[in-house]
GUMAR-643579 format. One line per field, with one value per atom (N, C-alpha, C, O, CB): residue in one letter; atom name; x negated, y, z. Coordinates in nm, 4 decimals. Glycine has a CB too. Layout:
r	[a  ...]
a	[CA  ...]
east	[X  ...]
north	[Y  ...]
up	[Z  ...]
This chain:
r	[m  m  m  m  m  v  v  v  v  v  t  t  t  t  t  s  s  s  s  s  t  t  t  t  t  v  v  v  v  v  n  n  n  n  n  e  e  e  e  e  t  t  t  t  t  n  n  n  n  n  a  a  a  a  a  s  s  s  s  s  e  e  e  e  e  e  e  e  e  e  k  k  k  k  k  n  n  n  n  n  n  n  n  n  n  k  k  k  k  k  e  e  e  e  e  s  s  s  s  s  k  k  k  k  k  r  r  r  r  r  l  l  l  l  l  q  q  q  q  q  r  r  r  r  r  k  k  k  k  k  l  l  l  l  l  t  t  t  t  t  r  r  r  r  r  i  i  i  i  i  v  v  v  v  v  i  i  i  i  i  s  s  s  s  s  d  d  d  d  d  s  s  s  s  s  l  l  l  l  l  c  c  c  c  c  w  w  w  w  w  i  i  i  i  i  p  p  p  p  p  i  i  i  i  i  c  c  c  c  c  i  i  i  i  i  i  i  i  i  i  g  g  g  g  g  f  f  f  f  f  l  l  l  l  l  s  s  s  s  s  f  f  f  f  f  n  n  n  n  n  g  g  g  g  g  v  v  v  v  v  d  d  d  d  d  i  i  i  i  i  p  p  p  p  p  k  k  k  k  k  d  d  d  d  d  v  v  v  v  v  y  y  y  y  y  l  l  l  l  l  p  p  p  p  p  a  a  a  a  a  g  g  g  g  g  l  l  l  l  l  l  l  l  l  l  v  v  v  v  v  v  v  v  v  v  p  p  p  p  p  i  i  i  i  i  n  n  n  n  n  s  s  s  s  s  a  a  a  a  a  l  l  l  l  l  n  n  n  n  n  p  p  p  p  p  l  l  l  l  l  l  l  l  l  l  y  y  y  y  y  s  s  s  s  s  n  n  n  n  n  l  l  l  l  l  s  s  s  s  s  e  e  e  e  e  i  i  i  i  i  v  v  v  v  v  w  w  w  w  w  n  n  n  n  n  k  k  k  k  k  i  i  i  i  i  k  k  k  k  k  r  r  r  r  r  i  i  i  i  i  r  r  r  r  r  r  r  r  r  r  p  p  p  p  p  l  l  l  l  l  p  p  p  p  p  a  a  a  a  a  p  p  p  p  p  a  a  a  a  a  p  p  p  p  p  g  g  g  g  g  e  e  e  e  e  t  t  t  t  t  e  e  e  e  e  a  a  a  a  a  v  v  v  v  v  a  a  a  a  a  m  m  m  m  m  t  t  t  t  t  d  d  d  d  d  r  r  r  r  r]
a	[N  CA  C  O  CB  N  CA  C  O  CB  N  CA  C  O  CB  N  CA  C  O  CB  N  CA  C  O  CB  N  CA  C  O  CB  N  CA  C  O  CB  N  CA  C  O  CB  N  CA  C  O  CB  N  CA  C  O  CB  N  CA  C  O  CB  N  CA  C  O  CB  N  CA  C  O  CB  N  CA  C  O  CB  N  CA  C  O  CB  N  CA  C  O  CB  N  CA  C  O  CB  N  CA  C  O  CB  N  CA  C  O  CB  N  CA  C  O  CB  N  CA  C  O  CB  N  CA  C  O  CB  N  CA  C  O  CB  N  CA  C  O  CB  N  CA  C  O  CB  N  CA  C  O  CB  N  CA  C  O  CB  N  CA  C  O  CB  N  CA  C  O  CB  N  CA  C  O  CB  N  CA  C  O  CB  N  CA  C  O  CB  N  CA  C  O  CB  N  CA  C  O  CB  N  CA  C  O  CB  N  CA  C  O  CB  N  CA  C  O  CB  N  CA  C  O  CB  N  CA  C  O  CB  N  CA  C  O  CB  N  CA  C  O  CB  N  CA  C  O  CB  N  CA  C  O  CB  N  CA  C  O  CB  N  CA  C  O  CB  N  CA  C  O  CB  N  CA  C  O  CB  N  CA  C  O  CB  N  CA  C  O  CB  N  CA  C  O  CB  N  CA  C  O  CB  N  CA  C  O  CB  N  CA  C  O  CB  N  CA  C  O  CB  N  CA  C  O  CB  N  CA  C  O  CB  N  CA  C  O  CB  N  CA  C  O  CB  N  CA  C  O  CB  N  CA  C  O  CB  N  CA  C  O  CB  N  CA  C  O  CB  N  CA  C  O  CB  N  CA  C  O  CB  N  CA  C  O  CB  N  CA  C  O  CB  N  CA  C  O  CB  N  CA  C  O  CB  N  CA  C  O  CB  N  CA  C  O  CB  N  CA  C  O  CB  N  CA  C  O  CB  N  CA  C  O  CB  N  CA  C  O  CB  N  CA  C  O  CB  N  CA  C  O  CB  N  CA  C  O  CB  N  CA  C  O  CB  N  CA  C  O  CB  N  CA  C  O  CB  N  CA  C  O  CB  N  CA  C  O  CB  N  CA  C  O  CB  N  CA  C  O  CB  N  CA  C  O  CB  N  CA  C  O  CB  N  CA  C  O  CB  N  CA  C  O  CB  N  CA  C  O  CB  N  CA  C  O  CB  N  CA  C  O  CB  N  CA  C  O  CB  N  CA  C  O  CB  N  CA  C  O  CB  N  CA  C  O  CB  N  CA  C  O  CB  N  CA  C  O  CB  N  CA  C  O  CB  N  CA  C  O  CB  N  CA  C  O  CB  N  CA  C  O  CB  N  CA  C  O  CB  N  CA  C  O  CB  N  CA  C  O  CB  N  CA  C  O  CB  N  CA  C  O  CB  N  CA  C  O  CB  N  CA  C  O  CB  N  CA  C  O  CB  N  CA  C  O  CB  N  CA  C  O  CB  N  CA  C  O  CB]
east	[0.1540  0.2125  0.1521  0.1085  0.3648  0.1502  0.0954  -0.0545  -0.1075  0.1247  -0.1228  -0.2670  -0.3034  -0.3983  -0.3210  -0.2303  -0.2606  -0.2363  -0.3096  -0.1762  -0.1356  -0.1086  -0.2212  -0.2633  0.0255  -0.2706  -0.3817  -0.5067  -0.5781  -0.4078  -0.5351  -0.6524  -0.6436  -0.7428  -0.6675  -0.5245  -0.5062  -0.5261  -0.5845  -0.3671  -0.4774  -0.4937  -0.6405  -0.6883  -0.4125  -0.7135  -0.8561  -0.9337  -1.0237  -0.9114  -0.8999  -0.9669  -0.9392  -1.0283  -0.9213  -0.8154  -0.7792  -0.8527  -0.9029  -0.6288  -0.8590  -0.9302  -1.0787  -1.1402  -0.9097  -1.1367  -1.2789  -1.3062  -1.4070  -1.3238  -1.2170  -1.2328  -1.2223  -1.2991  -1.1267  -1.1271  -1.1121  -1.2341  -1.2793  -0.9863  -1.2882  -1.4080  -1.5273  -1.6053  -1.4400  -1.5409  -1.6515  -1.6404  -1.7395  -1.6529  -1.5202  -1.4963  -1.5208  -1.5763  -1.3526  -1.4794  -1.4989  -1.6479  -1.6923  -1.4266  -1.7233  -1.8680  -1.9355  -2.0266  -1.9307  -1.8914  -1.9483  -1.9226  -2.0123  -1.8887  -1.8009  -1.7666  -1.8449  -1.8880  -1.6162  -1.8633  -1.9393  -2.0846  -2.1411  -1.9327  -2.1456  -2.2839  -2.2932  -2.3874  -2.3357  -2.1950  -2.1942  -2.1838  -2.2592  -2.0778  -2.0923  -2.0764  -2.1989  -2.2361  -1.9524  -2.2616  -2.3834  -2.4939  -2.5637  -2.4290  -2.5103  -2.6122  -2.5842  -2.6764  -2.6172  -2.4580  -2.4218  -2.4542  -2.5139  -2.2722  -2.4157  -2.4394  -2.5892  -2.6351  -2.3710  -2.6654  -2.8097  -2.8776  -2.9603  -2.8722  -2.8444  -2.9102  -2.8744  -2.9613  -2.8719  -2.7474  -2.7087  -2.7765  -2.8209  -2.5560  -2.7842  -2.8496  -2.9971  -3.0479  -2.8333  -3.0663  -3.2088  -3.2355  -3.3364  -3.2682  -3.1462  -3.1664  -3.1315  -3.1986  -3.0833  -3.0292  -2.9813  -3.0274  -3.0204  -2.8345  -3.0739  -3.1199  -3.2346  -3.2328  -3.1638  -3.3348  -3.4405  -3.3864  -3.4301  -3.5453  -3.2923  -3.2338  -3.1568  -3.1657  -3.1402  -3.0822  -3.0060  -3.0996  -3.0733  -2.9152  -3.2078  -3.3042  -3.3638  -3.3753  -3.4167  -3.4013  -3.4563  -3.3531  -3.3868  -3.4997  -3.2289  -3.1229  -3.0981  -3.0848  -2.9948  -3.0915  -3.0697  -3.1866  -3.1666  -3.0481  -3.3077  -3.4248  -3.4247  -3.4518  -3.5552  -3.3941  -3.3897  -3.2804  -3.3009  -3.3676  -3.1642  -3.0515  -3.0844  -3.0376  -2.9277  -3.1652  -3.2019  -3.3254  -3.3816  -3.2248  -3.3681  -3.4745  -3.6144  -3.7099  -3.4720  -3.6302  -3.7626  -3.7984  -3.7197  -3.7667  -3.9178  -3.9624  -4.0090  -4.1142  -4.0773  -3.9302  -3.9629  -4.0188  -3.9533  -3.8359  -4.1396  -4.1947  -4.1054  -4.0462  -4.3360  -4.0967  -4.0125  -4.0629  -3.9873  -4.0093  -4.1914  -4.2473  -4.1891  -4.2036  -4.3979  -4.1239  -4.0659  -3.9300  -3.8962  -4.0518  -3.8531  -3.7177  -3.7165  -3.6416  -3.6484  -3.7984  -3.7960  -3.8319  -3.7557  -3.8912  -3.9454  -3.9746  -3.8699  -3.8341  -4.1119  -3.8214  -3.7215  -3.5946  -3.5383  -3.6881  -3.5509  -3.4318  -3.4526  -3.3633  -3.3883  -3.5709  -3.5982  -3.6196  -3.6041  -3.7196  -3.6545  -3.6726  -3.5459  -3.5096  -3.7852  -3.4792  -3.3660  -3.2443  -3.1861  -3.3294  -3.2057  -3.0820  -3.0876  -2.9924  -3.0543  -3.1945  -3.1969  -3.2032  -3.1425  -3.3145  -3.2765  -3.2846  -3.1467  -3.1032  -3.3862  -3.0788  -2.9456  -2.8495  -2.7683  -2.8935  -2.8577  -2.7695  -2.7949  -2.7020  -2.7872  -2.9193  -2.9521  -2.9076  -2.8669  -3.1032  -2.9151  -2.8764  -2.7253  -2.6773  -2.9343  -2.6506  -2.5066  -2.4314  -2.3497  -2.4475  -2.4538  -2.3808  -2.4106  -2.3223  -2.4152  -2.5345  -2.5692  -2.4996  -2.4518  -2.7207  -2.4945  -2.4373  -2.2852  -2.2264  -2.4796  -2.2213  -2.0754  -2.0155  -1.8977  -2.0283  -2.0938  -2.0402  -2.0704  -2.1417  -2.0979  -2.0166  -2.0449  -2.1827  -2.2312  -1.9394  -2.2448  -2.3791  -2.4774  -2.5760  -2.4247  -2.4501  -2.5414  -2.5494  -2.6568  -2.4971  -2.4392  -2.4418  -2.5305  -2.6051  -2.2990  -2.5222  -2.6052  -2.7522  -2.8351  -2.5667  -2.7850  -2.9235  -2.9734  -3.0842  -2.9355  -2.8943  -2.9368  -2.9561  -3.0486  -2.8341  -2.8735  -2.8905  -3.0200  -3.0883  -2.7716  -3.0554  -3.1818  -3.3005  -3.4012  -3.1885  -3.2885  -3.3967  -3.4143  -3.5271  -3.3669  -3.3043  -3.3130  -3.3829  -3.4611  -3.1734  -3.3553  -3.4204  -3.5691  -3.6490  -3.3567  -3.6072  -3.7482  -3.8225  -3.9367  -3.7632  -3.7565  -3.8186  -3.8031  -3.7322  -3.7568  -3.8695  -3.8663  -3.9716  -4.0747  -3.8900  -3.9463  -4.0470  -4.1727  -4.1659  -3.9895  -4.2869  -4.4126  -4.4181  -4.3630  -4.5331  -4.4838  -4.4933  -4.5804  -4.6772  -4.5504  -4.5455  -4.6235  -4.7527  -4.7538  -4.5430  -4.8631  -4.9894  -4.9854  -4.9266  -5.1070  -5.0490  -5.0581  -5.1525  -5.2350  -5.1073  -5.1414  -5.2327  -5.3782  -5.4171  -5.2047  -5.4576  -5.5991  -5.6248  -5.7402  -5.6554  -5.5211  -5.5339  -5.5125  -5.4291  -5.4328  -5.5854  -5.5671  -5.4486  -5.4014  -5.6950  -5.4018  -5.2874  -5.3237  -5.2395  -5.2370  -5.4473  -5.4888  -5.4818  -5.4422  -5.6317  -5.5195  -5.5132  -5.3684  -5.3368  -5.5835  -5.2801  -5.1391  -5.0767  -4.9904  -5.0622  -5.1191  -5.0630  -5.1101  -5.0350  -5.1007  -5.2319  -5.2817  -5.2107  -5.2051  -5.4340  -5.1570  -5.0849  -4.9471  -4.8834  -5.0722  -4.9012  -4.7662  -4.7451  -4.6355  -4.7342]
north	[2.8646  2.7852  2.8239  2.7378  2.8024  2.9541  3.0020  2.9760  2.9390  3.1518  2.9953  2.9751  2.8304  2.8045  3.0165  2.7362  2.5953  2.5571  2.4750  2.5068  2.6149  2.5875  2.6408  2.5742  2.6498  2.7614  2.8201  2.7362  2.7115  2.9649  2.6915  2.6087  2.4762  2.4290  2.5834  2.4164  2.2906  2.3107  2.2257  2.2325  2.4236  2.4536  2.4740  2.4228  2.5779  2.5489  2.5713  2.4402  2.4184  2.6691  2.3536  2.2245  2.1395  2.0715  2.1508  2.1438  2.0677  2.1192  2.0406  2.0736  2.2528  2.3114  2.2790  2.2500  2.4628  2.2836  2.2521  2.1070  2.0772  2.2784  2.0176  1.8759  1.8552  1.7782  1.7907  1.9241  1.9141  1.9699  1.9121  1.9877  2.0824  2.1402  2.0469  2.0310  2.2747  1.9859  1.8926  1.7714  1.7279  1.8467  1.7183  1.6038  1.6419  1.5634  1.5510  1.7618  1.8097  1.8246  1.7881  1.9436  1.8776  1.8923  1.7564  1.7376  1.9741  1.6616  1.5268  1.4622  1.4012  1.4396  1.4758  1.4202  1.4893  1.4240  1.4331  1.6192  1.6939  1.6469  1.6295  1.8448  1.6261  1.5762  1.4372  1.4069  1.5723  1.3543  1.2184  1.2199  1.1500  1.1379  1.2979  1.3064  1.3676  1.3272  1.3883  1.4641  1.5240  1.4201  1.4134  1.6419  1.3394  1.2328  1.1333  1.0890  1.1585  1.0988  1.0037  1.0619  0.9940  0.9670  1.1861  1.2495  1.2634  1.2348  1.3880  1.3063  1.3236  1.1900  1.1798  1.3912  1.0873  0.9575  0.8969  0.8430  0.8606  0.9051  0.8524  0.9302  0.8717  0.8575  1.0609  1.1425  1.1081  1.0893  1.2918  1.0996  1.0680  0.9293  0.9080  1.0777  0.8364  0.7005  0.6875  0.6141  0.6026  0.7563  0.7335  0.8354  0.8070  0.7310  0.9519  1.0511  0.9980  1.0199  1.1784  0.9291  0.8751  0.7795  0.7837  0.8026  0.6943  0.6009  0.6783  0.6463  0.4991  0.7790  0.8606  0.9343  0.9422  0.9620  0.9880  1.0591  0.9640  0.9988  1.1230  0.8451  0.7456  0.7121  0.7035  0.6173  0.6932  0.6609  0.7733  0.7478  0.6292  0.8976  1.0112  1.0297  1.0565  1.1390  1.0154  1.0290  0.9206  0.9475  1.0221  0.7991  0.6882  0.7092  0.6834  0.5562  0.7562  0.7811  0.8898  0.8849  0.8211  0.9877  1.0980  1.0693  1.1608  1.2219  0.9450  0.9063  0.9072  0.8776  0.9939  0.9399  0.9360  0.7903  0.7142  1.0191  0.7533  0.6144  0.5933  0.6430  0.5801  0.5197  0.4886  0.3464  0.2536  0.5028  0.3282  0.1926  0.1003  0.1425  0.1955  -0.0230  -0.1215  -0.1444  -0.1881  -0.2555  -0.1149  -0.1332  -0.0351  -0.0556  -0.1182  0.0704  0.1704  0.1238  0.1480  0.3058  0.0579  0.0175  -0.0794  -0.0606  -0.0463  -0.1807  -0.2853  -0.2330  -0.2556  -0.3964  -0.1637  -0.1140  -0.0142  -0.0161  -0.0484  0.0719  0.1696  0.0980  0.1334  0.2679  -0.0010  -0.0759  -0.1603  -0.1714  -0.1637  -0.2199  -0.3054  -0.2252  -0.2795  -0.3915  -0.0988  -0.0159  0.0592  0.0660  0.0826  0.1152  0.2032  0.1272  0.1648  0.2808  0.0232  -0.0476  -0.1077  -0.0900  -0.1574  -0.1781  -0.2321  -0.1246  -0.1395  -0.3243  -0.0169  0.0904  0.1513  0.1708  0.2000  0.1808  0.2394  0.1418  0.1817  0.2798  0.0157  -0.0851  -0.1025  -0.1284  -0.2185  -0.0885  -0.1011  0.0223  0.0111  -0.1229  0.1392  0.2620  0.2792  0.3330  0.3804  0.2347  0.2606  0.2101  0.2850  0.1981  0.0891  0.0467  0.1353  0.1619  -0.0976  0.1804  0.2697  0.4041  0.4613  0.2897  0.4540  0.5864  0.5863  0.6839  0.6383  0.4788  0.4748  0.4344  0.4598  0.3797  0.3727  0.3277  0.4294  0.5271  0.1905  0.4062  0.4926  0.4654  0.5409  0.4740  0.3593  0.3266  0.4367  0.4582  0.1941  0.5070  0.6134  0.7234  0.7797  0.6722  0.7552  0.8581  0.8142  0.8948  0.8879  0.6867  0.6348  0.6433  0.6854  0.4893  0.6032  0.6068  0.7505  0.7779  0.5412  0.8433  0.9831  1.0433  1.1222  1.0654  1.0096  1.0615  1.0112  1.0865  1.0217  0.8853  0.8319  0.8999  0.9292  0.6791  0.9249  0.9939  1.1345  1.1809  0.9998  1.2023  1.3366  1.3348  1.4249  1.3976  1.2329  1.2233  1.1978  1.2518  1.1125  1.1154  1.0845  1.2064  1.2326  0.9661  1.2798  1.3918  1.5209  1.6130  1.4087  1.5257  1.6458  1.7439  1.7025  1.6111  1.8728  1.9700  1.9615  1.9330  2.1127  1.9870  1.9877  2.1101  2.2148  1.9857  2.0977  2.2144  2.3222  2.2920  2.1739  2.4466  2.5581  2.5698  2.5493  2.6910  2.6031  2.6181  2.7404  2.8434  2.6300  2.7261  2.8379  2.9427  2.9111  2.7901  3.0644  3.1682  3.1277  3.0895  3.3034  3.1363  3.1005  2.9525  2.9097  3.1422  2.8734  2.7289  2.6957  2.7582  2.6517  2.5995  2.5606  2.4655  2.4106  2.4954  2.4468  2.3563  2.2134  2.1389  2.3648  2.1725  2.0346  2.0039  1.8938  2.0100  2.0990  2.0772  2.0651  1.9810  2.1916  2.1478  2.1427  2.0104  1.9586  2.2588  1.9545  1.8272  1.7123  1.6166  1.8012  1.7173  1.6077  1.6068  1.5029  1.6197  1.7194  1.7246  1.6617  1.6377  1.8673  1.6352  1.5836  1.4507  1.3955  1.5773]
up	[6.1090  6.0030  5.8680  5.7915  6.0010  5.8396  5.7133  5.7074  5.6026  5.6949  5.8200  5.8257  5.7970  5.7231  5.9620  5.8534  5.8296  5.6834  5.6282  5.9219  5.6213  5.4798  5.3927  5.2982  5.4371  5.4240  5.3491  5.3670  5.2698  5.3938  5.4891  5.5152  5.4403  5.3848  5.6653  5.4389  5.3660  5.2167  5.1494  5.3929  5.1644  5.0224  4.9890  4.8878  4.9836  5.0732  5.0512  5.0562  4.9751  5.1550  5.1500  5.1618  5.0384  4.9875  5.2893  4.9907  4.8714  4.7487  4.6684  4.8483  4.7338  4.6206  4.6267  4.5240  4.6171  4.7459  4.7626  4.7246  4.6605  4.9078  4.7639  4.7302  4.5790  4.5213  4.8032  4.5148  4.3696  4.2974  4.1986  4.3238  4.3461  4.2856  4.2987  4.2049  4.3495  4.4148  4.4387  4.3456  4.2870  4.5869  4.3330  4.2446  4.0988  4.0219  4.2622  4.0618  3.9254  3.8931  3.7843  3.9053  3.9871  3.9667  3.9573  3.8767  4.0805  4.0393  4.0365  3.9004  3.8422  4.1500  3.8505  3.7202  3.6087  3.5136  3.6949  3.6195  3.5198  3.5164  3.4084  3.5490  3.6330  3.6374  3.5749  3.5017  3.7828  3.6047  3.5515  3.3987  3.3309  3.6120  3.3450  3.1992  3.1326  3.0224  3.1641  3.1979  3.1438  3.1338  3.0326  3.2307  3.2374  3.2339  3.1210  3.0526  3.3694  3.1021  2.9968  2.8600  2.7765  3.0052  2.8363  2.7061  2.6800  2.5694  2.6996  2.7789  2.7603  2.7342  2.6435  2.8830  2.8118  2.7919  2.6568  2.5883  2.9041  2.6178  2.4866  2.3742  2.2754  2.4697  2.3896  2.2862  2.2745  2.1639  2.3172  2.3875  2.3832  2.3255  2.2583  2.5222  2.3514  2.3007  2.1527  2.0801  2.3810  2.1075  1.9712  1.8680  1.7484  1.9719  1.9087  1.8111  1.7253  1.6042  1.8826  1.7819  1.6939  1.5871  1.4721  1.7777  1.6246  1.5280  1.4206  1.3021  1.5994  1.4620  1.3648  1.2704  1.1504  1.4378  1.3233  1.2376  1.1348  1.0173  1.3226  1.1779  1.0851  0.9785  0.8604  1.1606  1.0182  0.9223  0.8231  0.7034  0.9955  0.8706  0.7811  0.6849  0.5664  0.8621  0.7356  0.6481  0.5411  0.4241  0.7302  0.5818  0.4872  0.3833  0.2647  0.5607  0.4282  0.3384  0.2356  0.1219  0.4190  0.2766  0.1881  0.1041  0.0438  0.2688  0.0993  0.0083  0.0663  -0.0055  -0.1068  0.1933  0.2549  0.2802  0.3364  0.3879  0.2379  0.2534  0.3974  0.4377  0.1520  0.4734  0.6131  0.6156  0.5682  0.7080  0.6707  0.6775  0.7603  0.8597  0.7368  0.7194  0.7910  0.9328  1.0195  0.7148  0.9566  1.0906  1.1920  1.3125  1.0862  1.1455  1.2352  1.2872  1.4031  1.1630  1.2032  1.2405  1.3590  1.4549  1.1213  1.3516  1.4536  1.5929  1.6869  1.4152  1.6095  1.7450  1.7957  1.9135  1.7473  1.7075  1.7507  1.7984  1.9020  1.6355  1.7239  1.7623  1.8867  1.9707  1.6493  1.8981  2.0136  2.1410  2.2504  1.9868  2.1301  2.2491  2.2871  2.4045  2.2270  2.1877  2.2154  2.2657  2.3674  2.0913  2.1981  2.2331  2.3734  2.4494  2.1315  2.4112  2.5477  2.6563  2.7623  2.5630  2.6298  2.7301  2.7509  2.8644  2.6867  2.6421  2.6524  2.7186  2.8021  2.5140  2.6824  2.7416  2.8909  2.9674  2.6706  2.9318  3.0745  3.1528  3.2684  3.0928  3.0906  3.1594  3.1715  3.2713  3.0878  3.0724  3.0702  3.1936  3.2471  2.9486  3.2410  3.3617  3.4823  3.5639  3.3953  3.4933  3.6041  3.5899  3.6879  3.6114  3.4672  3.4443  3.4539  3.5006  3.3086  3.4107  3.4098  3.5443  3.5693  3.3036  3.6298  3.7582  3.8670  3.8440  3.7961  3.9842  4.0987  4.1563  4.2406  4.2064  4.1117  4.1574  4.1214  4.1919  4.0978  4.0105  3.9687  4.0739  4.0949  3.8345  4.1401  4.2448  4.3610  4.4166  4.2952  4.3973  4.5058  4.4678  4.5484  4.5393  4.3445  4.2970  4.2924  4.3386  4.1577  4.2375  4.2275  4.3660  4.3850  4.1477  4.4618  4.5978  4.6591  4.7286  4.6860  4.6348  4.6862  4.6183  4.6829  4.6651  4.4883  4.4161  4.4722  4.4887  4.2631  4.5016  4.5583  4.6938  4.7244  4.5721  4.7750  4.9063  4.8924  4.9689  4.9897  4.7947  4.7733  4.7195  4.7571  4.6768  4.6319  4.5621  4.6432  4.6026  4.4217  4.7563  4.8392  4.7890  4.7359  4.9889  4.8054  4.7614  4.8480  4.9676  4.7657  4.7851  4.8586  4.9488  4.9148  4.7621  5.0632  5.1516  5.0880  5.0183  5.2894  5.1123  5.0590  5.1377  5.2591  5.0647  5.0687  5.1415  5.2336  5.2007  5.0427  5.3481  5.4420  5.3841  5.2983  5.5826  5.4292  5.3787  5.4003  5.5107  5.4480  5.2952  5.3021  5.2816  5.2850  5.4338  5.2605  5.2424  5.0957  5.0302  5.3319  5.0434  4.9047  4.8928  4.9924  4.8490  4.7710  4.7505  4.7829  4.8330  4.6070  4.7557  4.7819  4.9316  4.9698  4.7289  5.0164  5.1609  5.2057  5.2898  5.2368  5.1509  5.1891  5.1483  5.2191  5.1261  5.0342  4.9885  5.0752  5.0943  4.8432  5.1290  5.2128  5.3475  5.4133  5.2331  5.3890  5.5160  5.5071  5.6097  5.5624  5.3885  5.3682  5.4270  5.4172  5.2268]
């Protein structure tokens, strides 16, 4: 009786830890992608606000590249679809085999 309760508690804690790690990875991806997309725009704005002359040709490409990229990434990052995509990327991105003793790296890569 006591053993089954302990096992159930351990299983529950393991499930909560797994869910917590999954949520942490998801939030990390969101923060990193938003930061990478918006920091250039913020830097341009701060420089302009502080009197640095920024050519008008910089604003348009930065805005036309950053906003659509961020808008395209957000649905993937906020939905559960991102986990499916990341799992497929992990499967594709397998480590290369280590070269055998006396073998060069190029030979080991061709065996893949």
